[in-house]
C-alpha atoms as one frame of an Amber mdcrd trajectory, in Angstrom:
protein
   5.760  13.317 -40.444   5.860  15.644 -37.478   6.252  12.890 -34.893   8.986
  10.401 -34.232   8.253   7.011 -32.745   9.656   6.463 -29.274  10.684   3.151
 -27.814   7.603   1.335 -26.564   9.475  -0.085 -23.584  10.705   3.190 -22.094
   8.697   5.988 -20.603   8.992   9.410 -22.265  10.939  12.364 -20.891  11.509
  10.790 -17.484   7.746  11.006 -16.843   6.156   7.979 -15.272   2.691   7.890
 -16.829  -0.089   5.974 -15.046  -0.212   3.538 -17.962   2.671   2.133 -19.980
   2.734   2.177 -23.777   2.851  -1.603 -23.778  -0.273  -1.807 -21.598  -1.963
   0.881 -23.701  -1.466  -1.372 -26.705   0.746   0.961 -28.671   3.838   3.103
 -28.885   4.517   6.519 -27.408   5.440   9.249 -29.876   7.680  12.238 -29.299
   7.031  15.682 -30.698   9.242  16.731 -33.585   7.104  19.314 -35.305   7.249
  21.656 -38.246   5.982  25.132 -39.065   2.647  23.746 -40.328   1.813  22.168
 -36.947   3.451  24.951 -34.897   6.062  22.441 -33.693   3.577  20.349 -31.702
   3.836  17.138 -33.742   0.177  17.053 -34.812  -2.467  19.325 -36.281  -5.853
  18.007 -35.177  -7.734  18.141 -31.893  -8.503  15.171 -29.709 -10.689  15.121
 -26.599  -9.344  13.863 -23.294 -12.127  12.911 -20.912 -12.959  12.181 -17.306
 -16.556  11.155 -16.600 -17.959  11.077 -13.078 -21.024   8.875 -12.743 -22.924
   9.834  -9.597 -23.536   6.705  -7.591 -25.516   6.618  -4.354 -22.263   6.566
  -2.361 -20.924   9.638  -4.197 -24.207  11.502  -3.667 -23.982  10.731   0.061
 -20.391  12.010   0.209 -21.321  15.238  -1.581 -24.354  15.783   0.678 -22.164
  15.196   3.741 -19.760  17.945   2.643 -16.864  15.679   1.695 -13.693  17.247
   0.354 -12.773  17.140  -3.331 -10.050  14.589  -2.528 -12.521  12.336  -0.691
 -14.980  12.481  -3.611 -12.218  11.870  -6.167 -10.821   8.939  -4.179 -14.239
   7.308  -3.954 -14.909   7.913  -7.667 -11.585   6.295  -8.594 -12.347   3.373
  -6.268 -15.669   2.992  -8.101 -13.874   2.844 -11.458 -13.618   6.420 -12.733
 -10.593   7.014 -14.956  -8.840  10.374 -14.828  -8.114  12.778 -17.673  -4.425
  12.006 -17.229  -5.041   8.265 -17.657  -7.191   8.884 -20.741  -4.526  11.180
 -22.178  -1.734   8.669 -21.623  -3.841   5.898 -23.164  -4.239   8.094 -26.244
  -0.513   8.884 -26.218   0.178   5.139 -26.050  -1.862   4.584 -29.194  -0.177
   7.449 -31.066  -3.151   9.823 -31.127  -1.242  12.454 -29.140   2.042  12.808
 -27.264   2.789  12.620 -23.550   4.235  16.132 -23.676   0.928  17.448 -25.012
  -1.054  15.587 -22.331   1.176  17.051 -19.621   0.820  20.522 -21.163  -2.993
  20.567 -21.381  -4.182  18.474 -18.426  -3.979  19.931 -14.944  -1.960  17.338
 -13.090  -2.684  16.676  -9.461   0.162  17.410  -7.157   1.797  14.153  -6.184
   3.080  13.830  -2.657   5.602  11.230  -1.604   4.057  10.239   1.703   5.377
   7.425   3.796   4.085   5.798   6.955   6.183   7.031   9.893   6.081   3.555
  11.441   6.671   1.038   8.617   7.965   3.566   5.997   5.780   2.134   3.218
   4.056   4.426   0.713   0.699   5.975   1.674  -1.959   7.765  -0.329  -2.772
  11.223   1.006  -6.398  10.260   1.679  -5.698   7.134   3.768  -6.880   7.385
   7.373  -4.516   4.605   8.435  -1.613   2.759   6.884  -3.052  -0.380   5.238
   0.244  -2.181   5.890   0.739  -1.697   9.635  -2.406   0.061  10.914  -0.598
   3.236  11.989  -2.820   6.362  11.943  -2.040   8.676   9.026  -0.107  11.822
   9.915  -2.182  13.638   7.256  -5.507  13.479   9.080  -6.613  16.225  11.469
  -6.604  14.902  15.035  -9.555  17.188  15.849 -12.088  16.601  13.043 -10.663
  13.694  11.027 -10.531  15.572   7.692  -7.562  15.248   5.378  -4.706  17.741
   5.721  -2.347  18.805   2.966   1.269  18.342   4.112   2.016  22.087   4.106
  -1.066  23.183   6.110  -0.543  24.558   9.611  -4.256  25.037  10.381  -7.130
  22.707   9.536  -9.465  24.671   7.217 -12.434  22.523   8.273 -12.395  22.933
  12.063  -9.948  25.860  12.541  -7.717  23.894  14.895  -3.944  23.861  14.616
  -2.943  21.094  12.241  -1.945  18.666  14.944  -1.435  15.412  13.159  -3.142
  12.290  14.451  -1.021  10.322  16.852   0.891   7.591  15.072  -0.720   4.793
  16.972  -2.958   1.982  15.897  -6.620   2.606  16.605
């Protein structure tokens, strides 16, 4: 075979997938490859999917001009699974490999964001820290839209990217 079975209790290649092999109900495989499969470890195609069902809340967000991150966050909160999650589930069942999922799926940039007050982990789209109530430093103080950590100007209101004060509101 072109694949070798990996240990089901360790994550592949130092990658921390959103779902473990054990939880996926299977074993991760590593690519070995041969000339017939062009050294990928498999020779067939498999779809990896992400389906967005438009709920009333999502329609309202879109109509209000919400950002892609706001829409994605709401969709995930409403139960949408991502292409990455679907790919890792399929890797956990042996249909594909994690390396192939990482190669073909555009991964979102992951930021390590921490609350400046309690130092616990924050999601980029949080308005406040759910642990201590501190205002997120990644929200524009002028318009309230989300700011990427590297932005110096808010693209929504044109104001300098002055972060919200780190006080409870």
